N, C-alpha and C positions, 0 to 999 in steps of 0.2 A: 468587569476589571476597575481596577482600583490605582486610583495612579497618586492618590494623596494621603500617601500614611503621614501622619507626627514626624515633623520635622525633628524632633528628642530620639535619640538612642534607645528604643525599648526590650532589649533585649542588651545580655551581656555576651552573648556567642550565640551561632546557628550553624547550623549543618546543611547546605544546598544537598538535594541527592537529585543527581543527573538519571535520565530513563530515556524518553523517546524526546530529549530534547540536547543533543550534547555539540550545543552552540555556545557561544558568550555572549554576540552580539542580541537583542532584542528578545532576552528571556527571561518572562515574568518572575518566575520563580527566585532565577538570581539576582533579580533587580530588588525585589519584596526583601531579599534577606541581605542584600546591602545596605541597604534603607535603613535595616530595623536592629541591625547589632553591629557591633564595637569589632567582631571578627566571626569573618565567613568562612568555614571548613570547607570544601566539599568534594564528594563523593560518589563513584560508581561502583556497583555492586554486580557482577557476573554471576547472574541468580542461577545457581542450582539447579533451583524446581524449574525453570524453564531449558536450562541447559544439558542436564541430566536426559531426558528422554533421548536427546538429539545423539549422546553419547554413547547411549546403553550397551550397545555393541562395539566399542572399540573408539578409538580416536577418528573422526566424523570430518568427511569433506563440507563446509554448509559457508555459502555464500556470503549469507547475513550476519553470520559470526565473526567472518574475517571483516567484512565493514564495518560491523559498529569497534572490530577490537582497533582497527586502524582509526577509526573515526576517533575512538575513547582515547588513543596515544595522542591523535591533533591537539584533543580538545585538552588534555594535561601542559603540552605545550605550549598552549596561547595563557592558559592560568598561571604559567608559571612566569612568563614573558611579562604576564601584569604584576608578577610579588607574590600569586599564591602558590597553590598548591591540589591535585587531585588525588585522595586516597583509593587505588582502586581495590576490593575486595572480592574474591570466588567464595561464595557462601551463598547459604539460604538468605534471600534481603528481609524476610520479616523477621530473623532472628539479629541480621547482621546491623541492619541500620539501629535499630537499638540497643543494642552495645557498642557501636559506635559511637552513637552518642554519649552513651553515658564515659567510654573512654575523653572524648576530647569535654566531658561535660558543657555539652550543647544546651543550649538552655530549649532552644527550637529547631523541629526541621520543615524544612522548607523544598517542596517540590512540584511541579506541573502535572496537573491529574492526567488520568489513564481513564480514558471510559469503556473498557474491555470487562467481561463482567468478573475474570480472574483476576484483574487488574484491582478490582473494586473490593473484591474481596481481601485479597496481599493488605488495600489500604489501609482497611481497615482493622485487617489484626496488626501490621504497623502503630498506626493511630493509636489503637486499645493499648497495646505495650507501653509506645510511651506517656500514654496520658497515666499508667501506674507508675513512672516513673517521676511524675511530676512536670513531663515536658509535655511542649504543642506540638501541635504538627500541622503546619499550613501548606493548603493545597490554593493551584492558582488554574486560570484558563490559558492556554497557552498554545496547543494542538488545534483548536481550531477558532475562525473564528466569533463565530454565534453555539453556545452549549444550546443542551436538548431542552433549556426551558425557557429560550432567551428568544425564541421563536416560537409563537403558538397561532391558533384559528381565535376568530371574532369568540367563539365561544372557550375560550382559555385550554383548548385540547391541542396534543403534535398533531401534527401535517401525517396525512399516510401517501399523498402525490404529490410529486417532484414540483410541477407547476406552480401552483399557488405557494408551496413553502419560498419555491425561489423570490416569487415575487413580494412574498411577506420579507425576505431576508434581506433583498433590496432597497426596499423602504425602512425598513429599521437602519439598512448602514450609514452610518456617518464618516467622517474623518476621524471624528475620536475612537471607534472599532479597529480603527488599522494604524494608529499611532503605534510609534515605535517606542517602547521601554529603553529609557539613556542610560546603560546596563556601564556603559565606559566612564560615564562622569561619577560614577561611586566605588570603582575597584581599590582604591586604597584601603579598603575593608577586609581584604581577604586576608587570611592567613598564611602563611608559608607554610612551609614543614622543618623541622629542627635538620634531619637527613633526606635525603630528596626521596619520594615516593617511590616505590617499586612496580612494576606491574607484570603479570605473567605472561608470559610467550603466550602464544594462540596454541603452540602444540604442549605445554603443560596444562592449556584449558581443557585439552582431549580433540582437537580438531587440525586436522592438515591445512596447510596451504591448499588454496583452489585458482582457477585462471581471471579473479578477479579485478588483476591488475589489467589483462590486457583486453576486458571490456570497459575500458574506459570511465567506468561512472564515477570515477573523482571520490575523496571520501573526506568528511570532517566540515569544517565551514569553510575551509579555501577549496576543498571540491567542489560542495553546494554550492559559491559563488559563482565559480570559473563555470557552471554548467546552466544555470539562472541567465547569466550574461550572455552566453552563447546563446539561448533561449530569445531573449527582448530581442536581438539583432533576427530574428525569424516570426518573430508572434505575428505578424501582420499574416502572415498565408496560413497560420494555422487553423482557421477554419477549414480550409477546402485541403490543405496537404497531412492533418493528422489521420487520414482515413486510408493510405498509400502505408501499406508496409515497406516497400522500396524504398522510401523516400525519406530523410529526416525531417519529419511534422510533427511528430509530439515534443512536449518540453524534455523528456530524459529527468525529470524533477523526484517522479513517485516514491524514488526511493530514499531521495535526501528528504522527503517530507515524511516519512515514515517515519525516521530516525532521528528528526528534529534537525538536520545541519543546517537546514534552512529555514526561517520562519514564513510562516504563513501569513501573517501579517504584512509584513513586506511583498510578499507575491500577489498579496489579495489585491492590495494598496496600488502597485503597478500596474495589475488589469486593470482594476477598477477606470484608475485615472487616462489610462490610454484606450480604454471602450469609449469614454466620453469622449476623444479628443477627436474620433471616427467622421468623418462626415456622414449625415443621414443617406442612407439607403446601399452605406458601401461595406463590403464585405470586412465584419468586424473579429478579428483574430482575438485581442484581447478577448472583446465579449464572449467569446464561446469557452476561452480557457476559463473565464473567470467564470462561468459556467459549471467546468468542470471542477472549480474548487467549493463551488457549491454544493455541487451532487457529494463530495466527498462529509461535509457538513450533516449533510441530510442524511447521508445513510448511518455517519455517527451517531446522529438523533434515533434514528430506527434501532438501533440496535441499545441504546440505553433505555427506550421507551417501551422496547417492545424484544425484550433479551430472550423470547420462545424462539427467535429468530434461529438461535446458534444450533439448537437440534431439530428444526422443523420449518415448516411452509409459513409464512409470515400469514398467509391467506389459507388457515387450518384444510378448510374443505379439501385440497389438495393433498395433504397427508394422504389421503384413501386412495393416491395414485399407483395403479399396480405395474412397477418398474421390470426391468428385464432383470435377472438374473444371470449373464451374459458373461464369466469372466474373462474367457477369449477373445469379445469384442473389446473391453475393458482396456485389457492389454495391448490390444492392437492401436488402441486408444493412445494411451500415454506411449507408446512405444515409435508413433507415425509409420502405421502401417496400416492404414485404413483404407488406403487407394483414391484417396481424396488429397490432390499434389498441395490446397493450400490448409487443411487441417493437417497434414503429417510433418510441411516444412515448420506452420508455426509450434507444433510438438516440438518439432527440430530444434526450434529457437530458444524454448522455453527451458530444454533438455540440457542444453550446452552451456545458456548463457544466464538462466534467470531469469530471464525476462522474455514476455510476451507485446508484441504490439497489442492496443485494444480492442484496436479493431477484428484482430483475431481472437482474444479471448471472445468476445462475442461469439466468431464463427465455431470457435470450437466446445465454446458449451451448450450451443444452438444443435450442433451434431452430434456429442454425448446424449444429450437427454432428449432432443428430438427424431434424428437419424437412428440411433442406438437403444431409445428408448431407456438409458440408466440414469438412478436418482443423479439428482445434481451433486448431492452431498459427495458421492464420490469421487467426481470432479474439483467440488470443490477442496476437500482435501488434499489433492494431487495438489490443484495450486497454491495450497496451503505450506505444502511442503519444497516447493520448488521453488514462488517465486520471490527474488531477491526482497522487491518492495511490498511482500504479504503486508495487509493489515486485515485484520479481521470484520471488519464494519462494509468495507471495500469491497473486497472480496466475497463474501455474503450476500451485499446488495448485486451484485454485478449477477452473482450464479441464479438466485431465486428471481432475476430481474429476465437471465435469458431462458429458464426452466416455465416462465412465467406464473412462479408461484408466489412471487413479491407484492411489498406494497403498490409497486407503478409499475408492473412489470407490462411487457410486449405480451398482448391478447395471445391464447395458445395456441391461434391459428394461424399465425404468421411466423413462419418459419425459415429460415435462412438456407437458402438453396448452395451449395459449396462450390456447384461450380459457376453459377450465377454469379455470385461473389467474389472467384475469381479471377473469373473476366472483368466486372465492372473497379477489383480496386488492386489489381497486380495485372494488367492488360499485358503485358510486353512477357510475364512469369520471371520477372529479373530477381524479385524476392523468393518465388518457389527454385530458381537454378541456385539459390544462394544456399539452400539447407538441403536440396535433394538433386545434385552433381548428374544424379545418373539420368535425369531429367534434361540435362542443360542442351541437348540438341535436338529436342522437339520443337515444335514453329513456338510462336506465341499464339496460333490458332491451335494450334494443338496441344499443347502443355494442361491446359487447366481439366482436360479429360482424355487420357492418352489412352483409356480403354477404347475409347471409339476410332484412333486411329491404325489403319490395314495394317496386318501384318507385315509388309512389306515395307513399309513406312518406321516402322518398330527397330526390324532388323538395322535400316538404314542408319536410325538414331542409337543404336549399338542401346536398346533398351525392350528389353522384352515385356510386355504385362503379362502378371503370372508369374514370372522367374526373374527378372532385374529389377523389376518395381510391382509391387503389389497389385490384384486386382480389386475393386472396390469389393468392401466386406458387406456392405447393403446397399440394394437400391431406393435411391433416395424418395421415387416419387410412391413407390411403396410404402417405404416407412413412414410417408408423410401422412397416409390413410392412417396409418394404425396409430400414430400421434394424434390424430384426432378423435380418432375412437375413445384411446387411453384416456383423455381427455375428459371427452365427453361424458363420459361414465362416473367421471369423479364429479363432475360438474352436477349430476343427476341428484348423485347419496346425497 
């Protein structure tokens, strides 16, 4: 991270390309451009190479696109208030960025790094096109605290286990790495527009409004700030509360981190400082949350160092697992018809809101891979299409952890029991009742495994298992034995 650029102007004009960093405050690329140029233009491209597959069958409803659209509009307003402008384009970014740089006669393009394989390929093409035009392309660290090559083992190799990675991460951490970029000090270099820049409507981009506003996620920099401030007041209880889906325990900042409407440096700085103030032996909610931010860096590192994880298992021996080809079972999982209430309620949550509680991501992933024996990549793809906060590195890492195929996964013989998970983390059935109202009249003792309830009680509860709610599509105990055999065979090959 470079804070000490030369004080003199180094280029006449620069173009800042916003991507996964939809904010003004503490934005590395924006800061460096403002320091380096007399005039700074700003752009966001609704990249057709990303959006076309989503709208290939006509207008589509996608909460992520709507979140981005709202956040980009808010970013434009913030830049205009500071005397600048945001030029929004809808095109293929690899063609549009070099074209716009030529239009503006920008000497250089500034952007923050994106570590996904497709993004790396895109940036390489953009950089090559800019170089042919005699323009520079500067990339900066912004979406992680430490990049893939900043945390290494004593042998200068990437870590593959989280615990020693975390220890090294914390050992390297100093206030310098969490220092905010003072963007506001240099906003005078922003270039305005001759005419107010226009922004395509959501509908003209080929997308329909969703229920995003009803979910109260917030959007843009101000929305991210409000969610963060709400969590700050609850963070001390995070270590315990985060595991209970009926409780307001998580931060709910994941979608804001995904699209950069908040600064990871600010979040990590708050968590680190708060954790250090916690009394010895006390439950440290801030420390637990800081660990989650470190997991985020860890999975970005794994993706960057081991891109083969996007196609198969990190531990390649598990590519030989003989998965079940059961279309009906997969459809039942997707639609929340497995007969296991916690699993079905979790799937109802993601299908109706685009969000799933982290504990339930582990439970549903374990159920798909180890109760139904279905390839984790099918679940990974389903989450990729439905999660508001979808992030390739975190999603892939989480699924490989649950499937026991990843770099730091739970042992394959540790298999979540969906009933005991339900009894432990939704003991009163509040979460289940929220998403499965047909089970509302079962008692707290009955709701976790309603198929065990006598028929007369089912009748009294107004829910007959097999008619009003599905019977289990698999017996957990039997499935567990099949899973142990399946993984055992892969281990011996």
